[in-house]
KOLLUMGU-651133 format. One record per residue: x, y, z of N, C-alpha, C, O in turn; residue in one letter. Coordinates in pm, whole numbers, padded with zeros to 5 digits, always signed. Each point is the difference from the previous one (the first is absolute). Layout:
# KOLLUMGU-651133
XYZXYZXYZXYZA
...
This chain:
# KOLLUMGU-651133
+09113+05958+08548+00029+00120+00011+00154+00002-00060+00084-00089-00010M
-00083+00284-00040+00196-00036-00083+00045+00119+00150-00050+00084+00075I
+00184-00157-00108+00066+00017+00162+00072+00175-00117+00034+00025-00116N
-00048+00057+00266+00020+00134-00131+00126+00009+00073+00085+00010-00088M
-00026-00009+00205+00206-00037+00004+00026-00086-00076+00106-00054+00030N
-00154+00013-00120+00118-00059-00089-00058+00057-00132+00032-00046-00110N
-00118+00145+00127+00031+00047-00168+00031+00171+00030-00028+00085-00084I
+00077-00059+00188+00063+00102+00036+00125-00035-00006+00076+00076-00061M
-00027-00188+00116+00135-00047-00048+00100-00024-00137+00123-00003+00001N
-00199-00012-00101-00026-00051-00061-00054+00141-00126+00023-00001-00121L
-00079+00084+00182+00007+00103-00149+00028+00155+00019-00085+00047+00077I
+00164+00034-00115+00060+00136+00071-00108+00047+00061-00086-00076+00045P
+00077+00211-00035-00015+00078+00070-00038+00125-00124+00071+00018-00098S
-00212+00070+00131-00057+00139-00082+00147+00033-00038+00085-00031+00084H
-00043+00089-00201+00105+00042-00071-00013+00108+00060+00095+00063-00045K
-00162+00022+00136-00038+00125+00021+00081+00041+00139+00029+00116+00028E
+00007-00251+00069+00040-00004+00100+00146-00066+00014+00054-00043-00102E
-00006+00036+00194+00185-00029+00019-00008-00073+00131-00094+00026+00075S
+00154-00086-00052+00000-00095+00107+00134+00027+00095+00097-00008-00076T
-00059+00033+00198+00094-00014+00045+00040-00046+00136-00118-00006+00037L
+00193-00036+00086+00025-00083+00054+00046+00114+00168+00122+00007+00018H
-00173+00040+00046+00009+00099+00129+00003-00061+00127-00107-00037+00048L
+00188+00025+00000+00021-00051+00162-00111+00008+00126-00011+00116+00038P
-00064-00198+00025-00114+00041+00037-00102-00095-00114-00024-00118+00022C
-00019+00175-00119-00148+00016-00100+00030-00069-00100-00082-00022-00089L
+00223-00032+00087+00017-00134-00094-00009+00083-00114+00054+00107-00028G
-00176-00216-00063+00043+00024-00167-00150+00053+00003-00099-00065+00032R
+00104+00221-00078-00020+00067-00010-00054+00070-00158+00078-00022-00092V
-00209+00107+00056-00015+00071-00123-00035+00107-00045-00104+00056+00034H
+00207+00002-00140-00051+00150-00006-00031+00041-00075+00079+00001-00095V
-00245+00080+00069-00034+00012-00099+00055+00154-00040+00034+00085+00083V
-00035-00068-00239+00061+00051-00090-00156+00101-00057-00076-00010-00096S
+00087+00112+00227-00134+00097-00009+00072+00183+00016+00000+00032+00119D
+00023+00015-00158+00056+00167+00009-00098+00019+00103+00021+00019+00120R
-00135-00028-00182-00102+00064+00110+00044-00059+00172+00058+00039+00102E
-00132-00160-00157-00025-00052+00159+00142+00032+00082-00025+00043+00112G
+00174-00054-00143+00115+00025+00033-00012+00138+00049+00077+00036+00090R
-00182+00063-00148+00007+00155+00103-00086-00057+00113+00061-00009+00107C
-00152-00020-00105-00105-00034+00047+00082-00024+00160+00031+00071+00095Y
-00019-00228-00136+00114-00076+00123+00172+00108+00065+00085-00024+00085A
-00094+00067-00122+00128+00122+00027-00105+00093+00055-00039-00050+00106S
-00007+00131-00123-00071+00095+00095-00064-00062+00085-00048+00081+00080I
+00016-00214-00049-00054-00138+00144+00127+00028+00081+00007+00008+00122V
+00099+00007-00219+00120-00042+00150+00051+00092+00056+00062-00004+00106L
-00098+00160-00217+00024+00088+00071-00100+00047+00095+00031+00084+00085A
-00149-00132-00091-00081+00046+00073+00048-00101+00151-00024+00025+00119Y
+00089-00129-00173-00002-00083+00129+00114+00009+00084+00002-00028+00119W
+00140+00091-00224+00164+00068+00031-00116+00188+00125-00008+00019+00121L
-00025+00028-00190-00054+00128+00107-00075-00073+00122+00051+00008+00112Y
-00186-00089-00132-00093-00013+00119+00103-00074+00051-00063-00083+00064G
+00227+00046-00043-00010-00118+00082+00147+00118+00055+00012+00012+00122T
+00069+00051-00195+00097+00063+00025+00021+00107+00092+00091+00022+00081F
-00225+00057-00118-00011+00120+00050-00044+00023+00135+00055+00093+00059A
-00156-00169+00012-00045-00042+00120+00069-00050+00131-00023+00026+00118P
+00142-00129-00194+00089-00049+00007+00068+00085+00052-00002+00008+00123L
+00107+00108-00223+00036+00100+00098+00057+00116+00043+00105+00061+00019F
-00276-00058-00011-00067+00136+00103-00089-00058+00123-00043+00059+00099I
+00034-00167-00131-00114-00057+00158+00050-00106+00045+00017-00003+00122I
+00010-00078-00174+00033-00162+00032+00098-00009+00120-00014-00040+00115V
+00175+00117-00219+00123-00013+00057+00031+00080+00114+00045-00034+00110N
-00083+00165-00163+00006+00153+00077-00044-00078+00135+00095-00042+00066P
-00217+00016-00018-00133-00041+00096+00076-00132+00002-00106-00062+00011A
+00218-00057-00011+00020-00117+00028+00078+00118+00104-00032+00052+00107Y
+00143-00043-00193+00187+00106+00108-00102+00057+00108-00004-00040+00116E
-00086+00147-00174-00037+00027+00167-00067-00083+00127-00040+00028+00113D
+00046-00112-00171-00092-00141+00078-00202-00003+00016-00081-00043+00082G
+00076+00109-00205-00174+00036+00020-00100-00112-00029-00115-00015+00040V
+00202-00073-00135-00034-00119-00038+00081-00084-00015+00112+00029-00042I
-00158-00193+00082+00091-00088+00019+00099-00065-00151+00043+00014-00114S
-00049-00042+00159+00115-00107-00096-00102-00151-00086+00029-00059-00104W
-00118+00040+00175-00135-00093-00070-00081+00109-00095-00097-00045-00060F
+00130+00185+00043-00102+00097-00107+00095+00015-00096-00035+00032-00114V
+00216-00058+00153+00065+00113-00101-00010-00161-00097-00074+00002-00098V
+00139-00114+00125-00034-00138-00040-00135-00044-00045+00018-00013-00122Y
-00121-00012+00142-00135+00058-00013-00032+00018-00142-00033-00097-00069G
+00041+00216+00023+00073+00075-00148+00095-00039-00086-00011-00013-00122Y
+00104-00004+00189+00077-00036-00112-00009-00128-00021+00079-00030-00089Y
-00175-00117+00152-00043-00077-00064-00131+00038-00093+00018-00013-00121L
-00161+00064+00168-00069+00049-00067+00082+00022-00177+00000-00077-00096V
+00041+00169+00107+00116+00072-00140+00065-00070-00033+00049+00064-00093S
-00005-00148+00092+00087-00149-00071-00113-00083-00012+00018-00093-00078A
-00118+00098+00127-00111-00133-00074-00099+00067-00088-00074-00060-00078L
+00076+00165+00092-00079+00106-00122+00063-00033-00142-00044-00048-00105C
+00177+00099+00152+00119-00018-00168+00003-00114+00001-00028+00000-00120L
+00037-00124+00146+00004-00117-00052-00183-00063-00036-00024-00068-00100L
-00044+00093+00164-00090-00028-00096-00043+00053-00119-00066-00054-00089S
+00123+00194+00095+00014+00106-00147+00105-00063-00080-00017+00015-00121F
+00145-00097+00163+00052-00068-00095-00028-00107-00029+00031-00061-00102L
-00126+00010+00238-00072-00178-00100-00112+00038-00097-00027-00074-00095S
-00033+00180+00116-00129-00011-00045+00017+00046-00143-00089-00005-00084A
+00251+00063+00057-00005+00059-00153+00117-00103-00090+00021-00007-00121S
+00053-00079+00257+00085-00035-00113-00027-00172-00024+00057-00076-00078L
-00171+00046+00181-00047-00149-00046-00081-00016-00102-00087+00086-00010K
+00089-00193-00092-00056-00048-00113-00195+00020+00070-00017-00028+00119N
-00034+00047-00153-00159+00001+00030-00019-00152+00000-00035-00074+00093P
+00066+00048-00214-00082-00092-00030+00032-00038-00215-00065-00090-00054G
+00136+00149-00002-00037+00007-00089-00095-00133-00092-00059-00095+00053N
+00062+00110-00127-00034-00123-00054+00072+00007-00192-00019+00081-00090I
+00117-00230+00098+00058+00112-00098-00080-00135-00177-00110-00053+00006P
+00172+00043-00085-00082+00005-00148-00006-00147+00023+00087-00079+00038S
-00212+00061-00070-00036-00246-00026-00124+00052-00075-00103+00064+00022Y
+00172-00132-00132-00074-00038-00093-00093-00132-00042-00048-00032-00108T
+00045-00022+00218-00079-00082+00065-00160+00014-00075-00034+00107-00051G
-00042-00207+00052-00147+00027-00013-00051-00016+00068+00050-00099+00054T
-00157+00136+00014-00140-00055+00113-00002-00158+00042-00038-00042+00109E
+00076-00018-00192-00052-00146-00016+00155-00066+00043+00005-00101+00070N
+00095+00154-00111+00134-00020+00106+00006+00055+00113+00077-00050+00083E
-00166+00185-00041+00043+00083+00161-00140-00080+00064-00089-00069-00051A
+00113+00108+00165-00109-00024+00134-00137+00116-00072-00002+00112-00051D
-00134-00253+00096-00104+00104-00154-00024+00080+00083-00085+00074-00049T
+00112-00037+00162-00055+00137+00092+00118+00130-00030-00010+00110+00055K
+00140-00154-00168+00079+00046-00077-00089+00104-00132-00093-00049-00063W
+00137+00180+00041-00070+00085-00114+00085+00078-00039+00096+00034+00069N
-00134+00036-00273+00033+00076-00041+00052+00140+00038-00094+00079+00004K
+00185-00037+00018+00012+00136-00022-00066+00089-00104+00051-00004-00112C
-00159+00085+00129-00016+00143-00114+00039+00036-00029-00052+00067-00089K
+00240-00040+00116+00061+00131-00010+00093-00079-00065-00011+00005-00123V
+00134-00102+00183+00104-00064-00021-00057-00115-00081+00074-00074-00066C
-00209+00058+00070+00014-00202-00049+00082-00070+00094+00031-00111-00043N
-00003+00128+00111+00098-00148+00072-00095-00026+00131-00059+00077+00076Q
+00077-00270-00088-00124-00029+00123+00106+00055+00126+00113+00044-00018M
-00175-00057+00136-00059+00010+00168-00051-00041+00045-00070-00080-00063R
+00059+00084+00152-00066-00051+00130-00047+00072+00064+00021+00120-00019P
-00115-00170+00137-00121+00072+00016+00006+00107+00067+00019-00022+00119P
-00024+00084-00135+00013+00174+00101+00093+00062-00019+00052+00057+00096R
-00001-00045-00216+00135+00050-00074-00048+00105-00048-00123+00001+00005A
+00181+00109-00062-00091+00104-00038+00143+00073-00127+00114-00013+00044H
-00127+00096-00216+00042+00046+00005+00063+00145-00018-00077+00072-00063H
+00189-00010+00097+00023+00115+00088+00045+00052-00145+00092-00054-00063C
-00163+00160+00016+00059-00008-00112+00119+00203-00016+00056+00057-00094R
-00073-00030+00224+00183+00023+00063+00104-00051-00029+00083+00069-00059R
-00056-00211+00092+00064-00094+00040-00016-00073-00214+00071-00050-00088C
-00127+00068+00097-00037-00102-00141-00008-00154+00053+00014-00068-00102G
-00023+00012+00176-00048-00134+00022-00086-00027+00083-00028+00098+00068H
-00040-00207-00037-00079-00132+00115+00075+00062+00128+00109+00051-00029C
-00147-00045+00171+00035-00043+00062-00113-00096+00122-00123+00010+00013V
+00213-00091+00056-00100-00111+00053-00089+00141+00122+00012+00122-00011M
-00079-00186+00097-00143+00059+00095+00064+00157-00021+00047+00066+00092K
-00053-00037-00186+00050+00204-00040-00091+00103+00087-00112+00038-00033M
+00184+00001+00150-00147+00062+00082+00011+00128-00091-00102+00015-00066D
+00188+00070+00046+00030+00105-00112+00125+00064+00013+00074-00022+00096H
-00028+00149-00247+00077+00015-00045+00074+00078+00121-00094+00060+00053H
+00182-00037+00001+00056+00142+00115+00058+00073-00032+00112-00011+00052C
-00124+00145-00156+00133+00069+00024+00118+00016+00033+00112+00027-00044P
-00178-00053+00151+00087+00064+00157+00105-00104+00014+00115-00005+00045W
-00167-00046-00080+00136-00107-00014+00086-00056-00125+00110-00055+00005I
-00158+00072-00073-00008-00030-00144+00015-00164+00050+00084-00081+00037N
-00244+00098-00068+00039-00188+00028-00178-00058-00016-00085+00062+00065N
+00044-00176-00148-00113-00023+00102+00020-00041+00122+00085-00017+00087C
-00251+00004-00126+00011-00038+00169-00048-00220-00032-00067-00012-00102V
+00081-00050+00135-00037-00118-00013+00003-00092+00057+00022+00021+00119G
-00037-00132-00146+00039-00130+00107+00110-00011+00074-00030+00013+00118E
+00146-00031-00134+00153+00005+00013+00053+00111+00084+00083-00024+00086N
-00134+00167-00110+00015+00098+00131-00086+00104+00011+00019+00120-00022N
-00160-00205+00073-00093+00044+00003+00027+00024+00211-00016+00095+00077H
+00050-00206-00065+00029+00056+00156+00082+00131+00046-00021+00074+00097F
+00129-00068-00202+00123+00090-00006-00073+00136+00050+00023+00063+00104A
-00127-00034-00217-00075+00108-00021-00062+00053+00087-00005+00119+00030F
-00063-00239+00028-00103+00025+00127+00121+00051+00122+00010+00113+00048I
+00062-00214-00022+00117+00043+00094+00021+00152-00014-00052+00061+00093L
+00105+00005-00170+00005+00154-00061-00117+00051+00000+00023+00118-00023L
-00127-00130+00033-00091+00103+00067+00007-00013+00138-00015+00094+00078L
+00032-00188-00053-00008-00055+00169+00076+00091+00032-00030+00116+00029L
+00143-00170-00035+00174+00141+00041-00009+00124-00057+00060+00100+00038Y
-00125-00108-00117+00024+00195-00036-00085+00095+00099+00042+00103+00052A
-00216-00177-00031-00115+00009+00081+00135+00030+00142+00031+00115+00033F
+00021-00220+00019+00070+00032+00155+00116+00095-00012+00049+00052+00101L
-00009-00030-00209+00139+00110+00014-00062+00109-00023+00015+00080+00092L
-00079-00042-00177-00079+00127-00001-00125-00014+00159-00067+00101+00020S
+00055-00166+00032-00094-00007+00164+00117+00065+00066+00001+00119+00030L
+00112-00214-00007+00098+00006-00002+00040+00165+00022-00006+00056+00109Y
+00033-00016-00187+00069+00199+00003-00079+00038+00009+00029+00095+00073A
-00180-00085-00100-00088+00097+00021-00036+00007+00107-00066+00100+00028F
+00100-00238+00113-00020+00061+00188+00131+00016+00037+00013+00031+00118V
+00116-00046-00200+00024+00116-00014+00056+00148+00001+00044+00088+00073L
-00063-00109-00155-00043+00188-00035-00089+00049+00077-00007+00122-00012V
-00067-00169+00091-00115+00071+00072+00095-00018+00145+00014+00077+00095M
+00030-00181-00115+00092-00019+00171+00089+00134+00017+00016+00076+00096L
+00040-00076-00243+00129+00146+00007-00078+00101+00010+00014+00078+00094H
-00121-00060-00199-00040+00193+00035-00096-00027+00155-00028+00109+00050F
-00009-00192+00008-00120+00020+00159+00101-00052+00163+00005+00045+00115W
+00058-00154-00184-00008-00019+00124+00228-00044+00035+00059+00020+00107V
-00016-00059-00194+00140+00078+00022+00087+00063+00023+00056+00073-00082F
-00021-00087+00213+00127+00138-00008+00063+00079-00119+00020-00086-00086P
+00022+00212+00036+00137-00029-00008+00130-00045-00047+00095-00015+00077K
-00089-00002-00178+00119-00111-00021+00109+00118+00105-00002+00121+00027C
+00091-00247+00010+00142+00063+00105+00116-00037-00063+00101+00069-00016V
-00122-00184-00021+00147-00014-00113+00050+00016-00086+00118-00011-00032S
-00280+00065-00059+00054-00022-00151+00044+00153-00019-00026+00091+00079C
+00118-00078-00234+00063+00114-00008-00093+00098-00084-00037-00027-00114D
-00004+00173+00201-00071+00084-00026+00029+00027-00185-00090+00018-00082K
+00208-00022+00058+00056+00006-00111+00004+00014-00111+00021+00078-00092E
-00057-00215+00133-00014-00124-00195-00095+00035-00061-00072+00070+00071V
+00038-00083-00167-00114+00057-00052-00110-00021-00014-00108+00060-00009F
+00177-00224+00006-00192-00065+00076-00014-00013+00089-00071-00099+00019Y
+00103+00150+00070-00042+00054+00133-00014+00112+00016-00023+00025+00118I
+00026+00060-00182+00001+00146+00016-00148+00038-00082-00070+00097+00029K
+00036-00210-00154-00133+00030-00034-00064-00115+00016-00053-00045-00102H
+00044-00011+00190-00050-00095+00029-00120+00034+00037+00009-00062+00105S
-00128+00113-00099-00091+00033+00009-00091+00034-00158-00123+00010-00003I
+00223+00007-00137-00055+00007-00096+00008-00157-00054-00095-00035-00070W
+00224-00089+00100-00022-00104-00001-00093-00095+00081+00001-00120-00028F
-00075+00163+00119-00082-00063+00076-00151+00006-00031-00082-00089+00021M
+00060+00219-00077-00119+00034-00028+00000-00119-00163-00080-00093-00005Y
+00157+00114-00085-00001-00053-00091-00042-00133+00028-00112-00040-00029L
+00218-00045+00095+00007-00135+00069-00168-00051+00085-00056-00109+00000E
+00013+00245+00065-00136-00052+00040-00085+00045-00144-00113-00013+00047F
+00099+00041-00138-00095+00002-00150-00006-00128-00058-00104-00050-00044I
+00252-00019+00043+00049-00133-00073-00043-00100+00098-00069-00088-00052L
+00082+00079+00129-00064-00089+00099-00117-00066+00033-00011-00117+00035S
-00134+00252-00057-00055+00011+00072-00088-00062-00149-00099-00073-00003L
+00154+00116-00077-00066-00030-00138+00075-00133-00079-00036-00012-00117Q
+00117-00071+00158+00047-00164-00015-00101-00010+00115-00107-00049-00037M
+00113+00089+00186-00054-00163+00071-00170+00026-00045-00081-00078+00052M
+00020+00200-00160-00122+00005+00001-00001-00141-00164-00031-00119-00007S
+00073+00199-00075+00025-00093-00072+00030-00187-00054-00031-00083-00085L
+00107+00103+00202+00114-00155+00037-00140-00109+00051-00040-00110-00039M
-00007+00209+00149-00103-00082+00089-00144-00041-00087-00065-00102+00023G
+00037+00182-00104-00116+00016-00089+00025-00154-00083-00068-00099+00027I
+00179+00098-00133+00078-00093-00061-00019-00133+00053-00036-00105-00054Q
+00081+00141+00214+00028-00167+00084-00155-00068+00016-00043-00111-00031L
-00003+00200+00078-00168-00028+00022-00052-00051-00124-00080-00094+00004F
+00113+00139-00107-00081-00020-00120-00038-00175-00046-00092-00072-00040Q
+00316+00067+00103+00096-00157-00048-00039-00069+00062-00012-00115-00042Q
-00045+00163+00223-00075-00124+00059-00111-00075-00016-00029-00119+00009H
-00067+00295-00058-00129-00114-00035+00021-00025-00121-00115-00023-00039L
+00211+00005-00090-00046-00076-00119+00120-00106+00077+00067-00051-00090N
-00038+00021+00175+00028-00141+00042-00123-00065+00082-00014-00122-00002V
-00084+00211+00081-00053-00074+00071-00084-00036-00120-00010-00123+00001L
-00045+00164-00087-00083-00085-00129+00090-00097-00129-00052-00058-00095R
+00158+00063+00120+00100-00109-00093-00016+00075-00099-00038-00057-00102N
+00059+00199+00098-00023+00051-00194+00139+00079+00028+00053+00042+00103K
-00019-00041-00232+00094+00123-00072-00071+00166+00012-00119+00019+00025T
+00224+00096-00050-00066+00113-00031-00058-00047-00162-00096+00023-00074T
+00164-00067+00075-00101+00007-00199-00137-00075+00034-00108+00043-00039L
+00125-00163+00119-00128-00073-00018-00130+00063+00099-00123-00004+00008E
+00236+00062+00055-00138+00152+00089-00085+00091-00090-00113+00049-00012T
+00220-00055-00036-00061+00192-00119-00085-00114-00080-00107+00050-00037M
+00121-00204-00007-00064-00027-00180-00125-00043+00131-00099-00001-00073M
+00051-00029+00195-00088-00070+00113+00030+00038+00061+00108-00028+00052D
-00199+00136-00011+00037+00069+00168-00093-00083+00088+00056-00020+00108P
-00152-00025-00113-00049-00074+00047+00000-00143-00013-00034-00059-00103R
+00099-00029+00276+00097-00077+00087-00042+00086+00088-00030+00118+00018S
+00047-00319+00074-00059-00028+00149+00139+00006+00084+00101-00049-00051T
-00095+00116+00196+00157-00016+00086-00014-00158+00028-00083-00091+00003L
+00190+00113+00012+00052-00169-00006+00059-00032+00170+00066+00075+00071Y
-00109-00196-00044-00026-00047+00188+00120-00008-00012+00074+00014-00097I
-00050-00049+00254+00143-00031+00080+00073-00059-00071+00099+00066-00033Q
-00105-00190-00017+00015-00122-00025+00026+00020-00177+00120-00016-00023G
-00173+00036-00061+00016+00087-00125+00111+00088-00004+00097-00024-00072Q
-00106+00156+00169+00043+00071+00021+00196-00011+00032+00097+00068-00032C
-00117-00174+00098+00156-00040-00003+00048-00086-00144+00113-00025-00041S
-00222-00002-00004+00080-00107-00115+00005+00143-00071+00117+00032-00021Q
-00140-00007+00009-00020+00144-00099+00139+00099+00012+00047+00067-00092S
-00007-00074+00199+00104+00123+00060+00167-00138-00041+00103+00023-00063Y
-00142-00137+00124+00071-00091-00031+00028+00023-00175+00115+00043-00009R
-00161-00053-00095+00054-00070-00177+00066+00219-00002+00073+00038-00092E
-00102+00020+00159+00035+00146-00029+00100-00026+00105+00099+00063-00037I
-00069-00129+00162+00136+00016+00064+00112-00088+00000+00116+00010+00041C
-00186-00107-00104+00099-00143+00043-00101-00050+00087-00103+00049+00045G
+00209-00251-00025-00086-00090+00113+00075+00002+00123-00024-00085+00085Q
+00144+00203-00061+00058-00008+00099-00088+00111+00097-00097+00068-00032G
+00204-00083+00219-00058+00045+00088-00056+00132-00005+00084+00088-00016H
-00176-00059+00023-00082+00135-00018+00082+00098+00046-00042+00103-00052P
+00174-00067+00149+00122+00051-00014+00097+00107-00026+00040+00111+00035L
-00015-00274-00172+00078+00008-00063-00044+00085-00148+00074+00048-00086F
-00210-00049+00092-00080+00122-00122+00043+00149+00019-00010+00080-00093W
+00072-00034+00255+00069+00126-00025+00130+00055-00056+00058+00109-00003L
-00032-00272-00053+00121+00063-00038+00015+00003-00160-00005-00108-00060I
+00022+00213-00001+00010+00045-00154+00096-00079-00050-00009+00017-00122P
+00140-00133+00153+00044+00003-00071+00006-00157-00023-00108-00047+00037I
+00243-00108-00110-00038-00057-00034-00115-00100-00028-00095+00068-00039G
+00072-00158+00041-00027-00070-00112-00181-00080+00072+00011-00104+00065K
-00160+00164-00085-00095-00089+00111+00008-00158-00063+00002-00008-00123R
+00002-00097+00188-00109-00143-00033-00104+00060-00055-00076+00091+00031K
+00096-00202-00165-00102-00032-00117-00094-00081+00056+00004-00078+00095A
-00100+00114-00183-00142-00006+00021-00042-00174-00020+00087-00057-00066L
-00178-00017+00101+00061-00073-00039-00130-00048-00196-00104+00060-00025P
+00161-00166-00060-00016+00044-00141-00184+00013-00018-00069+00048-00090S
+00042-00099+00190-00184-00036+00010-00096+00109+00002-00117+00011-00038D
+00237+00097+00117-00092+00166+00044+00053+00071-00034-00006+00099+00074T
+00112-00078-00223+00034+00146-00015-00052-00014-00078+00075+00047-00085Q
-00179-00088+00023-00020+00142-00122-00188-00089+00035-00071-00064-00077Y
+00062+00081+00146-00137+00003+00050-00087+00084+00072+00017+00039+00115Y
-00144-00004-00216-00079+00088-00068-00105-00034+00134-00111+00054+00007V
């Protein structure tokens, strides 16, 4: 079997992507897609409003008035930060782009095949992304909201993004409900500050956004979990929806193929490198 890591190191990336080095995230790639950047900017704006509106109107005033404990405050900070890190990780990680390889099927592993779109050799379960213009290893789908494909190298970050976006929306939704029906009126906050004076409208909008995001992320997270139980990507499920669910041992292996071979607690951390899979299971079909 051909070592894909060696090919990746020897052949430059796709011409529409640039490589940067960022703290915590390490080596990242940025897709030059104007529409994708627009969608990603909307997601960031969504995160900013969904995080700071409840923070300044509910969380901080309630903490200063002694209504909630520090555990609730720092829990909110933690979920919000993990949501943002998951988004950056899913957006900026190379999903598993397969560089140009001019070899033949006889020179590669017998399971390799030639892409009908770009005519390049690729390993099993790789698919061609027409949006990005190249094949991606174990491609799940192209997500315009992160301006990136979801593939072998960032699938775990994408699942964490769905998880933490759902938890952050649930957190905000519960806080808004408590703000409307349970918490007493704020004593320490300045009633003349714009966002406090008009807080009712900010909270109505937050209620709609959090409920919408919670529903969408919950559905997507459930669908991704079913795909993992079937050991199939979204594209494979669309092409062949008939498949059986895995038993416990196989399910654990399927999750480890996505999240890595480390301890399951480390799966909840969206940054850093995951432990590589054994070479004999990396492209198992």
